C-alpha positions in Angstrom: -0.1 -0.1 -0.1 1.7 3.4 -1.4 1.9 6.2 1.3 -0.8 8.7 1.0 -0.7 12.3 -0.2 0.2 14.7 2.5 -1.5 17.6 3.0 -0.2 20.7 5.5 -3.2 23.2 6.7 -2.2 27.1 8.5 -2.9 27.0 12.1 -4.8 30.2 12.7 -6.8 31.5 15.8 -10.1 32.7 15.3 -12.0 34.6 18.6 -8.9 32.7 20.9 -9.5 29.3 19.3 -7.4 27.0 17.3 -8.5 26.7 13.6 -6.9 25.5 10.2 -6.6 27.0 7.0 -6.3 24.6 4.0 -7.9 24.5 0.7 -9.5 27.6 1.0 -11.5 26.5 4.2 -10.8 28.2 7.4 -12.4 24.8 10.5 -12.2 24.6 14.3 -9.9 21.8 15.1 -11.3 18.8 16.9 -9.5 19.3 20.1 -10.6 22.6 20.0 -14.5 21.6 19.6 -14.4 18.9 22.1 -12.5 21.3 24.6 -14.9 23.9 23.7 -18.0 21.6 24.4 -16.9 19.4 27.6 -19.7 18.8 29.5 -20.3 20.8 33.0 -19.6 17.3 34.9 -16.1 17.0 33.5 -15.3 20.4 34.0 -16.3 20.2 37.7 -14.1 17.2 38.0 -11.3 19.2 37.0 -12.6 21.8 39.5 -12.7 19.5 42.0 -9.3 17.7 41.8 -7.9 21.2 41.8 -9.5 22.3 45.1 -8.3 18.8 46.6 -4.1 19.3 45.5 -4.3 23.1 45.0 -4.4 25.1 41.7 -0.4 25.5 42.2 0.5 21.9 42.4 -2.3 21.0 39.5 -1.1 24.0 37.2 2.7 22.3 37.8 1.3 18.4 37.3 -0.6 19.5 34.2 2.2 21.3 32.3 4.0 18.9 33.2 2.3 15.9 31.3 1.6 18.4 28.5 5.5 19.1 28.0 5.9 15.1 28.4 2.7 14.4 26.0 4.3 17.1 23.5 7.7 15.4 23.3 6.7 12.1 23.1 4.6 12.6 20.1 7.8 14.4 18.5 9.6 11.2 19.3 7.2 9.0 17.8 7.1 10.9 14.6 10.2 11.3 13.8 9.9 7.3 14.7 7.3 6.4 12.1 9.4 9.0 9.8 12.6 7.2 10.0 14.3 10.5 11.0 17.3 10.5 13.2 15.5 11.4 16.6 17.6 11.3 20.6 15.1 10.6 23.4 15.2 13.4 25.8 16.1 13.1 29.4 12.8 11.9 31.4 10.9 10.0 28.9 12.6 6.5 29.2 9.6 5.4 31.6 6.8 6.6 28.5 9.1 5.3 25.6 9.5 1.8 27.0 5.9 1.8 27.7 5.3 2.9 23.8 8.1 1.0 22.0 6.9 -2.5 22.0 3.8 -1.0 20.2 5.7 0.8 17.3 7.5 -2.2 16.5 3.8 -4.2 16.0 3.1 -1.1 13.0 3.6 -3.3 9.8 3.3 -0.4 7.4 2.7 3.7 7.9 0.8 5.4 5.0 0.4 8.5 7.0 2.2 10.7 10.1 0.7 14.1 11.0 -0.9 15.2 7.6 -4.1 17.8 7.8 -7.5 16.4 6.8 -10.6 18.0 7.0 -14.4 17.4 6.8 -17.2 19.5 4.8 -19.1 19.3 8.2 -16.4 22.1 9.0 -13.9 20.4 11.0 -10.2 19.7 10.6 -7.2 18.4 12.7 -4.4 16.3 12.5 -4.3 12.5 13.2 -1.3 11.4 14.5 -0.7 8.3 12.3 -2.7 6.4 9.4 -1.0 2.8 9.3 -1.2 -0.9 9.6 -1.6 -2.5 12.5 -1.7 -6.3 13.6 -3.1 -6.1 9.8 -5.6 -3.9 9.5 -5.8 -0.2 8.2 -6.8 2.4 11.2 -6.0 5.7 12.2 -3.9 6.1 15.6 -3.7 9.0 18.4 -1.1 8.8 20.5 -1.3 9.7 24.2 0.6 10.0 27.4 -0.8 9.5 31.0 0.8 8.9 34.4 -2.2 5.9 35.4 -3.8 3.5 33.3 -7.4 4.6 31.8 -10.4 3.3 31.4 -12.5 3.3 28.0 -15.2 5.3 30.0 -13.2 8.0 31.1 -11.4 8.4 27.4 -14.7 9.5 25.5 -13.4 12.2 24.1 -10.4 10.3 22.8 -12.7 8.3 21.5 -14.5 11.1 19.7 -11.4 12.4 18.6 -10.4 9.5 16.8 -13.8 8.7 15.2 -13.5 12.4 13.9 -10.3 11.6 12.4 -11.2 8.4 10.9 -14.0 10.0 9.1 -12.5 13.0 8.3 -9.6 10.8 6.5 -12.0 9.1 4.3 -13.5 12.1 3.3 -10.1 13.6 2.1 -9.0 10.4 0.6 -12.0 8.5 -0.6 -11.0 8.5 -4.5 -8.2 6.4 -3.1 -10.2 3.7 -2.6 -9.5 3.6 0.9 -12.2 2.9 3.6 -10.5 3.4 7.7 -13.3 0.9 9.7 -10.8 0.6 13.1 -9.3 3.4 15.2 -6.7 2.9 17.8 -5.6 5.0 21.0 -2.4 3.7 22.2 -1.4 5.3 25.6 2.3 5.6 26.9 2.1 4.6 30.8 5.2 6.3 32.5 5.7 2.9 35.0 3.4 0.6 32.9 3.4 -1.4 29.5 1.1 0.8 27.0 -2.6 0.5 26.9 -4.5 -0.1 23.3 -7.5 0.7 23.0 -9.3 -0.4 19.5 -12.3 0.7 18.2 -14.5 -1.0 15.5 -16.8 0.2 13.0 -19.6 0.4 15.3 -17.9 1.6 17.6 -16.5 4.5 15.3 -20.2 5.0 14.6 -21.4 5.0 17.9 -18.5 8.3 18.8 -19.2 9.7 15.3 -22.7 10.3 16.2 -21.3 11.8 19.6 -18.7 14.2 18.4 -21.6 15.2 15.6 -23.8 16.1 18.9 -20.3 18.2 19.7 -19.8 19.6 17.0 -23.4 21.1 16.1 -23.4 22.3 20.1 -20.0 24.6 19.3 -21.3 26.2 16.0 -24.8 27.1 18.0 -22.6 28.5 20.8 -20.7 30.1 18.2 -23.6 31.7 16.1 -25.2 32.7 19.8 -22.2 34.9 20.9 
């Protein structure tokens, strides 16, 4: 299977929210949409956690986690593109966790290429690849502790939106992705892999569409 054509989007800020300019369109990013429409219950859990450990400690944990996630993403990107890289200090645990997953990849078709959809959203899936013999969209994550599928519904919606956008952008190539994958690197444990079949993707795609409609409703009412 050949590599897919690569598209690059220009990142811009609209109303202080991340948007992408591509192919004559300007669409909000998938993560922007999900963040802006996060349910109150999830926000309250975050506020309660901040109150419990203190805002300064919470900010330090959040910043450290985000930095680790960004650096691991860069290393994985270089690894998949077969470019030279050096593992930064402090990432050994995360790398040991995710490296066995990377070793099982059969083929990489696209790494962090921009995709978009006529429902007016865009984003950069981490990878379109063949894993365990199946074509899938994969998103890499990092976490301090193991997750359960019930806790990562936003990740699942993100991957579902990527899958439908990839299928739209590359509809003339004949590919159809019916599997999503979320691989979570853990500092002190083997990586977790959550896979989404076609029924799962459809379920989370419908949920994402609800959040997308909510996003545009709230934007247009301002």
